[in-house]
C-alpha positions as CSV (number, residue, x, y, z in Angstrom):
1,M,16.5,-6.3,16.1
2,Y,13.5,-8.3,14.9
3,K,13.4,-10.5,11.4
4,P,11.9,-13.4,10.2
5,K,11.8,-17.0,12.0
6,D,15.1,-19.4,10.0
7,S,12.7,-21.4,7.0
8,S,16.3,-23.5,6.5
9,A,15.0,-24.3,10.4
10,S,11.7,-23.9,10.8
11,P,9.4,-25.3,8.1
12,R,6.9,-22.9,7.1
13,F,3.6,-24.3,8.1
14,C,5.1,-24.4,12.0
15,G,4.1,-21.4,13.9
16,V,1.0,-18.6,14.0
17,K,1.2,-16.7,10.5
18,T,2.3,-13.8,10.5
19,F,3.5,-11.6,7.7
20,M,6.8,-12.6,6.0
21,R,7.1,-14.9,9.3
22,L,7.7,-11.9,11.8
23,E,7.1,-11.9,15.1
24,H,4.0,-10.5,16.4
25,I,4.3,-7.8,19.3
26,Q,3.1,-4.2,19.8
27,T,6.7,-2.9,20.9
28,T,8.1,1.0,19.0
29,E,11.1,0.3,20.7
30,N,14.0,-1.1,18.2
31,V,11.3,-1.1,15.0
32,D,12.2,0.4,11.3
33,F,8.7,-0.8,10.2
34,A,5.5,-2.8,11.0
35,V,2.8,-4.4,9.1
36,L,-0.7,-4.3,10.1
37,G,-3.9,-5.0,8.6
38,V,-7.0,-3.1,9.1
39,P,-10.0,-5.8,8.3
40,F,-13.1,-3.7,6.8
41,D,-14.7,-4.3,4.0
42,T,-18.2,-2.2,4.9
43,G,-17.1,0.4,2.4
44,A,-17.3,-2.5,-0.8
45,S,-19.8,-1.3,-3.9
46,N,-19.8,-4.5,-4.8
47,R,-17.7,-7.8,-3.9
48,T,-16.8,-7.9,-0.3
49,G,-15.1,-9.9,1.7
50,Q,-10.9,-8.3,1.2
51,R,-12.1,-7.9,5.1
52,L,-9.8,-11.7,4.7
53,G,-7.5,-9.7,2.3
54,P,-4.8,-9.6,6.1
55,Q,-5.0,-13.1,6.4
56,H,-5.2,-14.1,3.0
57,I,-2.1,-11.9,2.5
58,R,-0.3,-13.8,5.9
59,N,-0.5,-17.1,4.6
60,F,1.4,-16.8,1.6
61,S,3.8,-14.5,2.7
62,S,5.4,-17.2,4.6
63,L,7.1,-18.4,1.1
64,L,9.0,-14.8,1.5
65,R,12.8,-14.6,2.2
66,P,14.7,-11.9,3.2
67,Y,16.9,-11.1,0.2
68,N,16.1,-9.2,-2.6
69,P,18.0,-10.0,-5.7
70,D,16.5,-7.3,-7.5
71,Q,17.4,-5.0,-5.5
72,D,20.5,-6.4,-4.0
73,I,19.5,-6.1,-0.6
74,N,18.8,-8.1,2.2
75,I,16.3,-6.0,4.2
76,F,17.3,-7.5,7.8
77,D,21.1,-6.4,7.1
78,Y,19.3,-2.6,7.9
79,C,15.5,-3.1,9.2
80,S,14.2,-4.5,12.6
81,G,10.6,-4.9,11.6
82,I,7.3,-6.3,13.3
83,D,3.2,-7.8,12.6
84,Y,2.4,-5.2,14.7
85,G,-1.4,-7.5,14.0
86,D,-4.5,-5.9,13.3
87,V,-7.0,-3.0,13.9
88,D,-10.1,-3.8,15.7
89,V,-12.6,-2.7,13.2
90,V,-16.1,-2.1,13.7
91,P,-18.0,-3.4,10.8
92,G,-20.5,-1.9,9.4
93,N,-19.2,1.6,11.0
94,I,-16.5,3.3,9.0
95,H,-16.4,5.9,11.3
96,R,-15.2,4.4,14.3
97,T,-13.3,2.2,12.8
98,Y,-11.3,5.7,11.1
99,S,-10.9,6.4,15.1
100,N,-9.8,2.9,15.7
101,M,-7.4,2.9,12.7
102,E,-5.9,7.4,13.8
103,E,-5.4,5.7,16.8
104,F,-3.3,2.8,16.0
105,L,-0.8,4.3,13.7
106,Q,0.0,7.1,16.2
107,P,2.2,5.5,18.5
108,L,4.4,4.0,14.9
109,L,3.9,7.2,13.3
110,S,5.2,9.1,16.5
111,S,8.3,7.1,17.0
112,G,9.0,7.4,12.7
113,I,8.3,3.3,12.0
114,T,6.7,3.2,8.2
115,P,4.2,1.0,7.8
116,V,3.0,-0.9,5.5
117,I,-1.1,-1.6,5.6
118,M,-2.7,-4.5,4.9
119,G,-6.5,-4.2,4.3
120,G,-9.3,-4.3,3.6
121,D,-11.2,-2.1,1.2
122,H,-9.9,1.0,-0.3
123,S,-11.9,2.8,2.4
124,I,-9.7,2.9,5.0
125,S,-6.9,4.7,3.1
126,L,-9.0,7.4,4.4
127,G,-8.2,6.8,7.9
128,N,-4.6,5.7,7.0
129,L,-4.0,9.4,5.3
130,R,-6.0,11.4,8.7
131,A,-3.3,9.4,10.3
132,F,-0.5,10.1,8.9
133,A,-2.0,14.4,8.4
134,K,-1.4,14.2,11.4
135,E,3.0,13.9,12.4
136,Y,3.3,14.8,8.8
137,G,1.1,17.3,8.0
138,P,-0.7,17.0,3.6
139,V,1.7,14.5,2.1
140,S,2.2,13.7,-1.8
141,L,0.2,10.6,-3.0
142,V,1.9,7.7,-5.6
143,H,-1.7,5.8,-6.3
144,F,-1.9,2.8,-8.3
145,D,-5.5,1.9,-8.7
146,S,-7.7,1.0,-11.7
147,H,-9.7,3.7,-11.1
148,S,-9.7,7.5,-9.5
149,D,-11.5,6.9,-6.9
150,T,-12.7,10.3,-6.6
151,W,-16.1,9.8,-6.4
152,D,-18.2,12.2,-4.9
153,H,-20.8,9.8,-3.5
154,Y,-22.0,6.4,-3.7
155,F,-25.5,5.0,-3.9
156,G,-25.7,8.9,-2.2
157,E,-23.1,7.9,0.6
158,K,-19.9,10.1,1.0
159,Y,-17.2,6.8,3.3
160,T,-16.9,4.5,0.0
161,H,-14.2,3.0,-1.7
162,G,-14.8,4.5,-4.4
163,T,-15.0,8.6,-2.1
164,P,-11.5,8.2,0.2
165,F,-9.1,10.0,-2.2
166,R,-12.0,13.2,-2.8
167,R,-12.2,12.5,1.0
168,A,-8.7,13.2,1.5
169,V,-8.4,16.6,-0.8
170,E,-11.5,18.2,1.1
171,E,-9.9,17.7,4.9
172,G,-6.6,19.1,3.7
173,L,-4.9,15.4,4.0
174,I,-3.1,15.0,0.5
175,D,-1.2,17.6,-0.9
176,T,-2.6,17.0,-4.4
177,E,0.6,19.2,-6.4
178,H,2.8,17.1,-5.7
179,S,0.6,13.6,-6.2
180,I,-0.1,11.4,-9.1
181,Q,-2.9,8.2,-10.6
182,I,-1.4,6.0,-12.3
183,G,-3.6,3.1,-13.8
184,M,-7.0,3.7,-14.2
185,R,-8.9,2.7,-16.9
186,G,-12.4,0.3,-17.9
187,P,-16.0,1.3,-18.6
188,L,-17.2,4.3,-16.4
189,Y,-20.1,6.8,-16.0
190,G,-18.8,9.3,-17.7
191,K,-15.5,11.4,-18.6
192,E,-16.2,13.5,-15.6
193,D,-14.7,10.1,-13.6
194,I,-11.7,10.8,-14.6
195,Q,-11.8,14.5,-15.0
196,D,-12.6,15.1,-11.3
197,A,-9.2,13.7,-9.9
198,R,-7.7,16.1,-12.3
199,D,-9.9,19.2,-11.1
200,L,-8.7,18.6,-7.5
201,G,-4.9,18.4,-8.7
202,F,-4.3,15.4,-9.4
203,E,-1.4,14.3,-12.2
204,V,-4.1,11.1,-14.0
205,L,-2.0,8.8,-16.1
206,T,-4.5,5.9,-17.7
207,M,-2.9,2.8,-18.1
208,R,-3.5,4.0,-22.2
209,D,-0.6,7.0,-21.0
210,V,1.6,4.5,-19.0
211,R,1.4,2.3,-21.8
212,Q,1.8,5.0,-24.9
213,L,4.5,6.7,-22.4
214,G,6.9,3.8,-21.2
215,Y,7.4,2.2,-17.7
216,E,11.0,4.3,-17.8
217,A,8.6,7.5,-18.9
218,V,6.3,6.9,-15.7
219,V,9.4,6.4,-12.7
220,R,10.3,10.0,-13.9
221,K,7.0,11.1,-13.5
222,I,6.3,10.3,-10.4
223,H,9.9,11.5,-9.2
224,E,9.3,14.3,-10.4
225,R,6.4,14.8,-9.5
226,A,6.4,13.4,-5.8
227,G,9.9,15.4,-5.3
228,D,11.5,15.4,-1.6
229,K,7.8,15.7,-0.3
230,P,7.0,13.1,2.5
231,V,4.9,10.3,0.6
232,F,1.9,7.7,1.2
233,V,2.6,4.7,-1.0
234,S,-1.4,3.2,-1.9
235,F,-1.1,0.4,-3.9
236,D,-4.8,-1.4,-5.2
237,I,-4.4,-5.0,-6.2
238,D,-6.6,-4.5,-9.2
239,F,-3.4,-1.6,-10.6
240,V,-2.7,-5.2,-11.7
241,D,-4.3,-7.3,-14.4
242,P,-6.4,-9.9,-13.4
243,A,-5.1,-12.3,-15.3
244,Y,-2.8,-11.8,-12.7
245,A,-4.5,-10.9,-9.6
246,P,-8.0,-12.0,-9.9
247,G,-8.8,-12.2,-6.3
248,T,-10.5,-8.3,-6.0
249,G,-13.6,-6.9,-5.6
250,T,-13.6,-4.7,-8.6
251,P,-11.1,-6.2,-11.9
252,E,-10.6,-4.7,-15.0
253,A,-9.1,-6.1,-17.7
254,A,-5.9,-4.8,-19.6
255,G,-4.0,-4.1,-16.6
256,P,0.2,-4.4,-16.1
257,T,1.5,-7.9,-15.4
258,S,2.9,-8.8,-12.1
259,H,6.5,-8.2,-13.1
260,E,5.3,-4.8,-14.5
261,A,3.8,-3.5,-11.3
262,L,6.6,-4.6,-9.4
263,E,9.5,-3.5,-11.3
264,L,7.0,0.4,-10.9
265,V,6.7,-0.4,-7.2
266,R,10.6,-1.4,-6.7
267,H,12.2,1.9,-9.0
268,L,10.4,4.1,-6.3
269,D,13.4,4.0,-3.7
270,G,14.7,7.7,-3.9
271,L,11.2,9.1,-2.5
272,N,10.5,10.1,0.9
273,V,7.9,7.4,1.4
274,V,6.7,7.1,4.9
275,G,4.0,4.1,4.5
276,F,2.5,1.6,1.8
277,D,-0.9,0.4,1.7
278,L,-2.5,-2.7,0.1
279,V,-6.1,-3.1,-0.4
280,E,-9.1,-4.7,-2.3
281,V,-7.3,-8.5,-2.3
282,L,-10.7,-10.8,-1.6
283,P,-9.1,-14.6,-1.4
284,T,-13.1,-16.0,-2.4
285,Y,-12.1,-14.4,-5.5
286,D,-8.7,-16.1,-5.9
287,S,-7.9,-18.6,-7.9
288,G,-4.6,-21.0,-6.6
289,E,-3.6,-18.4,-4.7
290,I,-1.8,-15.9,-6.7
291,T,-3.5,-13.3,-6.1
292,A,-1.7,-13.5,-2.3
293,M,1.1,-14.3,-3.9
294,L,1.1,-10.6,-6.0
295,A,0.2,-9.1,-2.9
296,S,2.9,-10.6,-1.0
297,S,5.6,-9.5,-3.5
298,V,4.6,-6.6,-3.7
299,M,4.7,-5.6,0.3
300,F,8.0,-7.0,0.3
301,E,8.9,-5.1,-2.1
302,M,7.6,-1.9,0.2
303,I,9.1,-3.9,3.0
304,T,13.1,-3.5,1.0
305,L,12.6,-0.2,-0.3
306,V,12.5,0.9,3.6
307,A,15.8,-1.3,3.8
308,L,17.1,0.3,1.1
309,K,16.3,3.7,2.4
310,K,18.0,2.5,6.0
311,A,21.2,1.1,4.3
312,R,21.6,5.2,2.6
313,T,21.7,5.9,5.3
314,H,24.2,4.0,7.2
315,S,26.6,4.3,4.4
316,A,26.3,8.2,5.3
317,I,26.8,8.1,8.5
318,E,30.0,5.5,8.0
319,Q,31.0,7.7,6.0
320,T,31.1,11.1,8.1
321,Q,32.4,8.8,11.1
322,L,35.6,8.5,8.6
C-alpha cells in the first residue's frame, strides 16, 4: 500500500513536496485514492493566480498526519493513496485543457480510484464532470460555494469560472434532481443569479438558509437529495468566510467558520462519493498560509471519507466470512 512518509522519522522540510508527503507515482495498481492538481486559472474573472493553488496546498499539507481523531480512523489502515501529479494544462486555452483533464482522469476512473482534485479556478469542474460522466453517467453534485456558478456567460464568454455548472447541465453531466448547492451569498447582479440555478433543477441553500435551518438540517437535506446516486463533491474555498480563507479570488463576507465547513464535509460520510475537487485557492492573497491550511484540511477530510467507505467494505467482508 502507498502511504505518506513518516514525519516522526523524516523531517517535513525534507524531500520533494507532494500532498501529505504521499509518493508521487502515476500508477493504478493497489491505489484507492489519487490526489492531483489542475493548475489552471484562465477562467478567472478578476484575481488570477489560482494556477499556483496546487503547489501552495502541497507545501502546507506536509503537516497532515494519518490519523483523523474526529472520525476515529487511521486512513492508511484501509487506504492506499498517491500524489498523481498535475494535469498538463494549456494556459489560455480552456478547451484543450479540458481534453487533457479527461485523458488524465480516465485511467483513474476506469480503475475505480477516487480522484481528489486541486484547482485551479472553478472552471476546471466542467472538465472533471465530463470525465466522471463518461464513467458513471450523470452524477449528483454536492456543491459548497458562495456563488452558484450557473451564469450563462461572463464578458460574453461561455466557459469561465462563473459558468461551469450551467454548461454541465446543458451537456447532461449532472443529475440536477439529486444535486444541491450550499452557501450562496453576497451582492448579485440580480435576483435571477440564484433563481437561474433553481430553474436548472438544483436545490439551492443560501447562507441565510443554512443559518436559519441549522447545520444538522442541512446535512439531512444533502443526504436526502443525493440519495444513493454517484456523487461528485465540489468545494470552492470561498464557501468559507474570508476571515478563515482570505486567499481566494472572489471572497464574500458572512460565510461559515473553518470548523463548520469541515463538519459539513465530515458529514458527507455515507454518500456514494466518487470524486472531489477543491478550487480557487489563490496564494497571493493568503495570509500566514491559513487558506492553504484550511484547504489541505478539507482535502484530508475528503480522503478520510474514502477510508471510511473502505472500512465499511472491509467490515462487511469480514462479517460474510464469519
